[in-house]
N, CA, C and O atoms as a Tripos MOL2 file, in Angstrom:
@<TRIPOS>MOLECULE
protein
  208   207    52     0     0
PROTEIN
NO_CHARGES

@<TRIPOS>ATOM
      1 N          12.0850    9.2760   -3.0720 N.3       1 UNK1
      2 CA         11.5470    7.7880   -3.3910 C.3       1 UNK1
      3 C          10.0590    7.3470   -2.3980 C.2       1 UNK1
      4 O           9.1900    6.6150   -2.8730 O.2       1 UNK1
      5 N           9.9850    7.8150   -1.2620 N.am      2 UNK2
      6 CA          9.4760    7.5970   -0.4060 C.3       2 UNK2
      7 C           7.8800    9.0250   -1.0770 C.2       2 UNK2
      8 O           6.6860    8.7700   -0.9160 O.2       2 UNK2
      9 N           8.1620    9.7400   -1.4430 N.am      3 UNK3
     10 CA          6.9610   10.8730   -1.6530 C.3       3 UNK3
     11 C           6.1150    9.9360   -3.3320 C.2       3 UNK3
     12 O           4.9610    9.9450   -3.7590 O.2       3 UNK3
     13 N           6.8290    9.5560   -3.6110 N.am      4 UNK4
     14 CA          6.2840    8.6970   -5.1920 C.3       4 UNK4
     15 C           5.4930    7.4120   -4.8500 C.2       4 UNK4
     16 O           4.6140    6.9370   -5.5680 O.2       4 UNK4
     17 N           5.9810    6.8220   -3.4670 N.am      5 UNK5
     18 CA          5.5910    5.2340   -3.3330 C.3       5 UNK5
     19 C           4.0830    5.8290   -1.9370 C.2       5 UNK5
     20 O           3.1530    5.2550   -1.3690 O.2       5 UNK5
     21 N           4.5630    7.0120   -1.9530 N.am      6 UNK6
     22 CA          2.7290    7.7280   -0.8680 C.3       6 UNK6
     23 C           1.6770    8.0890   -1.8930 C.2       6 UNK6
     24 O           0.4740    7.8240   -1.8880 O.2       6 UNK6
     25 N           2.4470    8.7920   -2.8250 N.am      7 UNK7
     26 CA          1.4410    8.9970   -4.3460 C.3       7 UNK7
     27 C           0.9330    7.8060   -4.4790 C.2       7 UNK7
     28 O          -0.0390    7.5590   -3.7660 O.2       7 UNK7
     29 N           1.3660    6.8740   -5.2920 N.am      8 UNK8
     30 CA          1.3920    6.1680   -5.1580 C.3       8 UNK8
     31 C          -0.2710    4.9080   -4.6420 C.2       8 UNK8
     32 O          -1.2560    4.4500   -5.2200 O.2       8 UNK8
     33 N           0.3510    4.8590   -3.2350 N.am      9 UNK9
     34 CA         -0.4270    4.2290   -1.9350 C.3       9 UNK9
     35 C          -1.8970    5.1720   -2.4820 C.2       9 UNK9
     36 O          -2.8170    4.4580   -2.8810 O.2       9 UNK9
     37 N          -2.0890    6.3730   -2.5070 N.am     10 UNK10
     38 CA         -2.9240    7.1200   -2.1410 C.3      10 UNK10
     39 C          -3.9750    7.3100   -3.6480 C.2      10 UNK10
     40 O          -5.0580    7.8940   -3.6880 O.2      10 UNK10
     41 N          -3.2740    6.6380   -4.7730 N.am     11 UNK11
     42 CA         -4.0310    6.6910   -5.8210 C.3      11 UNK11
     43 C          -4.2480    5.0870   -5.9660 C.2      11 UNK11
     44 O          -5.3830    4.6420   -6.1400 O.2      11 UNK11
     45 N          -3.1500    4.2670   -5.8900 N.am     12 UNK12
     46 CA         -3.8620    2.2630   -6.0940 C.3      12 UNK12
     47 C          -2.6130    2.1370   -4.9420 C.2      12 UNK12
     48 O          -1.3860    2.0610   -5.0020 O.2      12 UNK12
     49 N          -3.7190    2.1600   -3.7730 N.am     13 UNK13
     50 CA         -2.7340    1.3070   -2.7650 C.3      13 UNK13
     51 C          -2.0160    0.2040   -2.5330 C.2      13 UNK13
     52 O          -1.0660    0.0350   -1.7690 O.2      13 UNK13
     53 N          -2.7220   -0.7540   -3.4830 N.am     14 UNK14
     54 CA         -1.6940   -2.2250   -3.7130 C.3      14 UNK14
     55 C           0.0240   -1.8000   -4.5240 C.2      14 UNK14
     56 O           1.1350   -2.2950   -4.3360 O.2      14 UNK14
     57 N          -0.3160   -0.9960   -5.1850 N.am     15 UNK15
     58 CA          1.0850   -0.5630   -6.0810 C.3      15 UNK15
     59 C           2.1190   -0.0380   -5.1490 C.2      15 UNK15
     60 O           3.2850   -0.4230   -5.0690 O.2      15 UNK15
     61 N           1.4990    0.9460   -4.4140 N.am     16 UNK16
     62 CA          3.0070    1.6090   -3.3200 C.3      16 UNK16
     63 C           3.2190    0.3130   -2.6710 C.2      16 UNK16
     64 O           4.4040    0.0330   -2.4940 O.2      16 UNK16
     65 N           2.1310   -0.7670   -2.1710 N.am     17 UNK17
     66 CA          3.3760   -1.5950   -1.1090 C.3      17 UNK17
     67 C           3.6480   -2.3820   -2.2590 C.2      17 UNK17
     68 O           4.2850   -3.2980   -1.7390 O.2      17 UNK17
     69 N           3.6160   -2.5390   -2.9820 N.am     18 UNK18
     70 CA          4.2510   -3.7690   -3.9000 C.3      18 UNK18
     71 C           5.7200   -2.9200   -4.4810 C.2      18 UNK18
     72 O           6.7640   -3.4110   -4.9110 O.2      18 UNK18
     73 N           5.3200   -1.4330   -4.2950 N.am     19 UNK19
     74 CA          6.9160   -0.9190   -5.1150 C.3      19 UNK19
     75 C           7.4630   -1.1060   -3.3140 C.2      19 UNK19
     76 O           8.5060   -1.7380   -3.4800 O.2      19 UNK19
     77 N           7.3240   -0.9110   -1.8170 N.am     20 UNK20
     78 CA          7.8300   -0.8130   -0.7650 C.3      20 UNK20
     79 C           8.2570   -2.4580   -0.4760 C.2      20 UNK20
     80 O           9.4550   -2.7250   -0.3840 O.2      20 UNK20
     81 N           7.3310   -3.4380   -0.3500 N.am     21 UNK21
     82 CA          8.0450   -4.6600   -0.3900 C.3      21 UNK21
     83 C           8.0040   -6.2750   -1.0100 C.2      21 UNK21
     84 O           8.3460   -7.4400   -0.8050 O.2      21 UNK21
     85 N           7.2010   -5.2170   -2.0550 N.am     22 UNK22
     86 CA          7.5280   -6.5010   -3.1980 C.3      22 UNK22
     87 C           6.3220   -7.5400   -3.1710 C.2      22 UNK22
     88 O           5.3140   -7.0950   -2.6220 O.2      22 UNK22
     89 N           6.2390   -8.7580   -3.6290 N.am     23 UNK23
     90 CA          4.7110   -9.2700   -3.7990 C.3      23 UNK23
     91 C           4.7230  -10.3840   -2.5360 C.2      23 UNK23
     92 O           4.6060  -11.6000   -2.6830 O.2      23 UNK23
     93 N           4.9120   -9.5920   -1.1160 N.am     24 UNK24
     94 CA          5.0410  -10.4370    0.0960 C.3      24 UNK24
     95 C           3.4480  -10.5030    0.4620 C.2      24 UNK24
     96 O           2.5480  -10.1690   -0.3090 O.2      24 UNK24
     97 N           3.2840  -10.9830    1.7470 N.am     25 UNK25
     98 CA          2.2460  -11.1250    2.4880 C.3      25 UNK25
     99 C           1.5550   -9.5600    2.5000 C.2      25 UNK25
    100 O           0.4060   -9.3610    2.1060 O.2      25 UNK25
    101 N           2.3800   -8.5740    2.9790 N.am     26 UNK26
    102 CA          1.3430   -7.2040    3.2080 C.3      26 UNK26
    103 C           0.9150   -7.1960    1.9800 C.2      26 UNK26
    104 O          -0.3070   -7.0600    2.0370 O.2      26 UNK26
    105 N           1.3690   -7.2910    0.5690 N.am     27 UNK27
    106 CA          1.1490   -6.7580   -0.5480 C.3      27 UNK27
    107 C          -0.3580   -7.7860   -0.6220 C.2      27 UNK27
    108 O          -1.3880   -7.2080   -0.9710 O.2      27 UNK27
    109 N          -0.4020   -8.6880   -0.4220 N.am     28 UNK28
    110 CA         -1.1480   -9.7770   -0.4480 C.3      28 UNK28
    111 C          -3.0810   -9.0220    0.4830 C.2      28 UNK28
    112 O          -4.1900   -8.8980   -0.0370 O.2      28 UNK28
    113 N          -2.5620   -8.6890    2.0560 N.am     29 UNK29
    114 CA         -3.2290   -8.1960    2.8700 C.3      29 UNK29
    115 C          -3.7870   -6.9040    2.2500 C.2      29 UNK29
    116 O          -4.9050   -6.4870    2.5500 O.2      29 UNK29
    117 N          -3.1420   -6.4110    1.5570 N.am     30 UNK30
    118 CA         -3.6860   -4.7000    0.6570 C.3      30 UNK30
    119 C          -4.2570   -5.0400   -0.1480 C.2      30 UNK30
    120 O          -5.1260   -4.2260   -0.4620 O.2      30 UNK30
    121 N          -4.2410   -5.8710   -0.6990 N.am     31 UNK31
    122 CA         -5.0430   -5.8640   -2.2170 C.3      31 UNK31
    123 C          -6.8290   -6.7130   -1.5120 C.2      31 UNK31
    124 O          -7.9970   -6.7880   -1.8940 O.2      31 UNK31
    125 N          -6.1530   -7.0910   -0.5550 N.am     32 UNK32
    126 CA         -7.9690   -7.5540    0.2450 C.3      32 UNK32
    127 C          -8.3390   -6.3650    1.1120 C.2      32 UNK32
    128 O          -9.5300   -6.1900    1.3710 O.2      32 UNK32
    129 N          -7.5390   -5.6410    1.5220 N.am     33 UNK33
    130 CA         -8.0500   -4.2940    2.4550 C.3      33 UNK33
    131 C          -8.9080   -3.2710    1.3440 C.2      33 UNK33
    132 O         -10.0400   -2.8160    1.5080 O.2      33 UNK33
    133 N          -7.9470   -3.0570    0.1060 N.am     34 UNK34
    134 CA         -8.5230   -2.3910   -0.8710 C.3      34 UNK34
    135 C          -9.9230   -2.9060   -1.7160 C.2      34 UNK34
    136 O         -10.6070   -2.2210   -2.4760 O.2      34 UNK34
    137 N         -10.1030   -4.2010   -1.3670 N.am     35 UNK35
    138 CA        -10.8570   -4.7110   -2.2690 C.3      35 UNK35
    139 C         -12.2300   -4.6120   -1.0160 C.2      35 UNK35
    140 O         -13.4000   -4.6440   -1.3980 O.2      35 UNK35
    141 N         -11.9530   -4.5200    0.1150 N.am     36 UNK36
    142 CA        -13.0770   -4.3930    1.1270 C.3      36 UNK36
    143 C         -13.6900   -2.7820    1.1730 C.2      36 UNK36
    144 O         -14.8180   -2.2880    1.2000 O.2      36 UNK36
    145 N         -12.1230   -2.2010    1.1660 N.am     37 UNK37
    146 CA        -12.9720   -0.6580    1.3190 C.3      37 UNK37
    147 C         -11.4550   -0.0350    0.8710 C.2      37 UNK37
    148 O         -10.3300   -0.4800    1.1000 O.2      37 UNK37
    149 N         -11.8020    0.9270    0.2870 N.am     38 UNK38
    150 CA        -10.5970    1.7890   -0.5000 C.3      38 UNK38
    151 C          -9.5000    2.7870    1.0070 C.2      38 UNK38
    152 O          -8.3020    3.0150    1.1770 O.2      38 UNK38
    153 N         -10.6330    3.0630    1.6870 N.am     39 UNK39
    154 CA         -9.8800    3.7490    2.5260 C.3      39 UNK39
    155 C          -9.0790    2.7000    3.5370 C.2      39 UNK39
    156 O          -8.0000    3.2150    3.8340 O.2      39 UNK39
    157 N          -9.1930    1.8080    3.9690 N.am     40 UNK40
    158 CA         -8.3660    0.7650    4.7470 C.3      40 UNK40
    159 C          -7.1680    0.0800    3.8230 C.2      40 UNK40
    160 O          -6.2070   -0.5170    4.3090 O.2      40 UNK40
    161 N          -7.3950    0.2720    2.4110 N.am     41 UNK41
    162 CA         -6.1430   -0.2940    2.1130 C.3      41 UNK41
    163 C          -5.4180    0.9080    1.6200 C.2      41 UNK41
    164 O          -4.3840    0.5130    1.0820 O.2      41 UNK41
    165 N          -5.5300    2.4670    1.5600 N.am     42 UNK42
    166 CA         -4.5660    3.2360    1.6760 C.3      42 UNK42
    167 C          -3.9930    3.5400    3.0590 C.2      42 UNK42
    168 O          -2.8150    3.8570    3.2220 O.2      42 UNK42
    169 N          -5.2320    3.3830    4.4290 N.am     43 UNK43
    170 CA         -4.1980    3.1100    5.2640 C.3      43 UNK43
    171 C          -3.2430    2.5160    5.2250 C.2      43 UNK43
    172 O          -2.0750    2.9010    5.1760 O.2      43 UNK43
    173 N          -3.7870    1.2630    5.2480 N.am     44 UNK44
    174 CA         -2.6850   -0.0270    5.4710 C.3      44 UNK44
    175 C          -1.0620    0.6070    4.3650 C.2      44 UNK44
    176 O           0.0900    0.7650    4.7690 O.2      44 UNK44
    177 N          -1.5160    0.7870    3.2220 N.am     45 UNK45
    178 CA         -0.1630    1.2260    2.4080 C.3      45 UNK45
    179 C           0.7070    2.0390    2.9160 C.2      45 UNK45
    180 O           1.9240    1.9190    2.7780 O.2      45 UNK45
    181 N          -0.1030    3.2910    3.7980 N.am     46 UNK46
    182 CA          0.5730    4.4680    4.4740 C.3      46 UNK46
    183 C           1.7010    3.8230    5.4370 C.2      46 UNK46
    184 O           2.9280    3.9320    5.4280 O.2      46 UNK46
    185 N           0.7380    3.0510    6.3390 N.am     47 UNK47
    186 CA          1.3010    2.4030    7.0900 C.3      47 UNK47
    187 C           2.8790    1.6820    6.9470 C.2      47 UNK47
    188 O           3.9590    1.8370    7.5170 O.2      47 UNK47
    189 N           2.4070    0.9050    5.9690 N.am     48 UNK48
    190 CA          3.4760   -0.0900    5.6010 C.3      48 UNK48
    191 C           4.5440    0.7960    4.8600 C.2      48 UNK48
    192 O           5.6340    0.3440    5.2110 O.2      48 UNK48
    193 N           4.7210    1.7650    4.0650 N.am     49 UNK49
    194 CA          5.6860    2.7050    3.4360 C.3      49 UNK49
    195 C           6.0400    3.4670    4.4120 C.2      49 UNK49
    196 O           7.2550    3.6210    4.5370 O.2      49 UNK49
    197 N           4.9990    4.2760    5.5380 N.am     50 UNK50
    198 CA          6.0610    4.9420    6.3880 C.3      50 UNK50
    199 C           6.6070    4.5170    7.3080 C.2      50 UNK50
    200 O           7.5020    5.0880    7.9300 O.2      50 UNK50
    201 N           6.1690    3.4990    7.5220 N.am     51 UNK51
    202 CA          7.4180    2.5600    8.7380 C.3      51 UNK51
    203 C           8.7320    1.6990    8.3830 C.2      51 UNK51
    204 O           9.5680    1.1590    9.1080 O.2      51 UNK51
    205 N           8.6130    1.7690    7.2200 N.am     52 UNK52
    206 CA         10.3590    1.5330    6.9480 C.3      52 UNK52
    207 C          11.4420    2.4080    6.8350 C.2      52 UNK52
    208 O          12.5750    1.9660    6.6430 O.2      52 UNK52
@<TRIPOS>BOND
     1     1     2 1
     2     2     3 1
     3     3     4 2
     4     3     5 am
     5     5     6 1
     6     6     7 1
     7     7     8 2
     8     7     9 am
     9     9    10 1
    10    10    11 1
    11    11    12 2
    12    11    13 am
    13    13    14 1
    14    14    15 1
    15    15    16 2
    16    15    17 am
    17    17    18 1
    18    18    19 1
    19    19    20 2
    20    19    21 am
    21    21    22 1
    22    22    23 1
    23    23    24 2
    24    23    25 am
    25    25    26 1
    26    26    27 1
    27    27    28 2
    28    27    29 am
    29    29    30 1
    30    30    31 1
    31    31    32 2
    32    31    33 am
    33    33    34 1
    34    34    35 1
    35    35    36 2
    36    35    37 am
    37    37    38 1
    38    38    39 1
    39    39    40 2
    40    39    41 am
    41    41    42 1
    42    42    43 1
    43    43    44 2
    44    43    45 am
    45    45    46 1
    46    46    47 1
    47    47    48 2
    48    47    49 am
    49    49    50 1
    50    50    51 1
    51    51    52 2
    52    51    53 am
    53    53    54 1
    54    54    55 1
    55    55    56 2
    56    55    57 am
    57    57    58 1
    58    58    59 1
    59    59    60 2
    60    59    61 am
    61    61    62 1
    62    62    63 1
    63    63    64 2
    64    63    65 am
    65    65    66 1
    66    66    67 1
    67    67    68 2
    68    67    69 am
    69    69    70 1
    70    70    71 1
    71    71    72 2
    72    71    73 am
    73    73    74 1
    74    74    75 1
    75    75    76 2
    76    75    77 am
    77    77    78 1
    78    78    79 1
    79    79    80 2
    80    79    81 am
    81    81    82 1
    82    82    83 1
    83    83    84 2
    84    83    85 am
    85    85    86 1
    86    86    87 1
    87    87    88 2
    88    87    89 am
    89    89    90 1
    90    90    91 1
    91    91    92 2
    92    91    93 am
    93    93    94 1
    94    94    95 1
    95    95    96 2
    96    95    97 am
    97    97    98 1
    98    98    99 1
    99    99   100 2
   100    99   101 am
   101   101   102 1
   102   102   103 1
   103   103   104 2
   104   103   105 am
   105   105   106 1
   106   106   107 1
   107   107   108 2
   108   107   109 am
   109   109   110 1
   110   110   111 1
   111   111   112 2
   112   111   113 am
   113   113   114 1
   114   114   115 1
   115   115   116 2
   116   115   117 am
   117   117   118 1
   118   118   119 1
   119   119   120 2
   120   119   121 am
   121   121   122 1
   122   122   123 1
   123   123   124 2
   124   123   125 am
   125   125   126 1
   126   126   127 1
   127   127   128 2
   128   127   129 am
   129   129   130 1
   130   130   131 1
   131   131   132 2
   132   131   133 am
   133   133   134 1
   134   134   135 1
   135   135   136 2
   136   135   137 am
   137   137   138 1
   138   138   139 1
   139   139   140 2
   140   139   141 am
   141   141   142 1
   142   142   143 1
   143   143   144 2
   144   143   145 am
   145   145   146 1
   146   146   147 1
   147   147   148 2
   148   147   149 am
   149   149   150 1
   150   150   151 1
   151   151   152 2
   152   151   153 am
   153   153   154 1
   154   154   155 1
   155   155   156 2
   156   155   157 am
   157   157   158 1
   158   158   159 1
   159   159   160 2
   160   159   161 am
   161   161   162 1
   162   162   163 1
   163   163   164 2
   164   163   165 am
   165   165   166 1
   166   166   167 1
   167   167   168 2
   168   167   169 am
   169   169   170 1
   170   170   171 1
   171   171   172 2
   172   171   173 am
   173   173   174 1
   174   174   175 1
   175   175   176 2
   176   175   177 am
   177   177   178 1
   178   178   179 1
   179   179   180 2
   180   179   181 am
   181   181   182 1
   182   182   183 1
   183   183   184 2
   184   183   185 am
   185   185   186 1
   186   186   187 1
   187   187   188 2
   188   187   189 am
   189   189   190 1
   190   190   191 1
   191   191   192 2
   192   191   193 am
   193   193   194 1
   194   194   195 1
   195   195   196 2
   196   195   197 am
   197   197   198 1
   198   198   199 1
   199   199   200 2
   200   199   201 am
   201   201   202 1
   202   202   203 1
   203   203   204 2
   204   203   205 am
   205   205   206 1
   206   206   207 1
   207   207   208 2
@<TRIPOS>SUBSTRUCTURE
     1 UNK1         2 RESIDUE 1 A UNK
     2 UNK2         6 RESIDUE 1 A UNK
     3 UNK3        10 RESIDUE 1 A UNK
     4 UNK4        14 RESIDUE 1 A UNK
     5 UNK5        18 RESIDUE 1 A UNK
     6 UNK6        22 RESIDUE 1 A UNK
     7 UNK7        26 RESIDUE 1 A UNK
     8 UNK8        30 RESIDUE 1 A UNK
     9 UNK9        34 RESIDUE 1 A UNK
    10 UNK10       38 RESIDUE 1 A UNK
    11 UNK11       42 RESIDUE 1 A UNK
    12 UNK12       46 RESIDUE 1 A UNK
    13 UNK13       50 RESIDUE 1 A UNK
    14 UNK14       54 RESIDUE 1 A UNK
    15 UNK15       58 RESIDUE 1 A UNK
    16 UNK16       62 RESIDUE 1 A UNK
    17 UNK17       66 RESIDUE 1 A UNK
    18 UNK18       70 RESIDUE 1 A UNK
    19 UNK19       74 RESIDUE 1 A UNK
    20 UNK20       78 RESIDUE 1 A UNK
    21 UNK21       82 RESIDUE 1 A UNK
    22 UNK22       86 RESIDUE 1 A UNK
    23 UNK23       90 RESIDUE 1 A UNK
    24 UNK24       94 RESIDUE 1 A UNK
    25 UNK25       98 RESIDUE 1 A UNK
    26 UNK26      102 RESIDUE 1 A UNK
    27 UNK27      106 RESIDUE 1 A UNK
    28 UNK28      110 RESIDUE 1 A UNK
    29 UNK29      114 RESIDUE 1 A UNK
    30 UNK30      118 RESIDUE 1 A UNK
    31 UNK31      122 RESIDUE 1 A UNK
    32 UNK32      126 RESIDUE 1 A UNK
    33 UNK33      130 RESIDUE 1 A UNK
    34 UNK34      134 RESIDUE 1 A UNK
    35 UNK35      138 RESIDUE 1 A UNK
    36 UNK36      142 RESIDUE 1 A UNK
    37 UNK37      146 RESIDUE 1 A UNK
    38 UNK38      150 RESIDUE 1 A UNK
    39 UNK39      154 RESIDUE 1 A UNK
    40 UNK40      158 RESIDUE 1 A UNK
    41 UNK41      162 RESIDUE 1 A UNK
    42 UNK42      166 RESIDUE 1 A UNK
    43 UNK43      170 RESIDUE 1 A UNK
    44 UNK44      174 RESIDUE 1 A UNK
    45 UNK45      178 RESIDUE 1 A UNK
    46 UNK46      182 RESIDUE 1 A UNK
    47 UNK47      186 RESIDUE 1 A UNK
    48 UNK48      190 RESIDUE 1 A UNK
    49 UNK49      194 RESIDUE 1 A UNK
    50 UNK50      198 RESIDUE 1 A UNK
    51 UNK51      202 RESIDUE 1 A UNK
    52 UNK52      206 RESIDUE 1 A UNK
């Protein structure tokens, strides 16, 4: 299942985070990072997914 989350994180970072933690603080932070720049959103999403 982690492979699916990683692929989702690369294509649409907030989706990967939402699959991992739901709609908590990390999700909203990822939305903000994705709006500010796509690469920071991907890095944060991969961090959240691979950390757990």
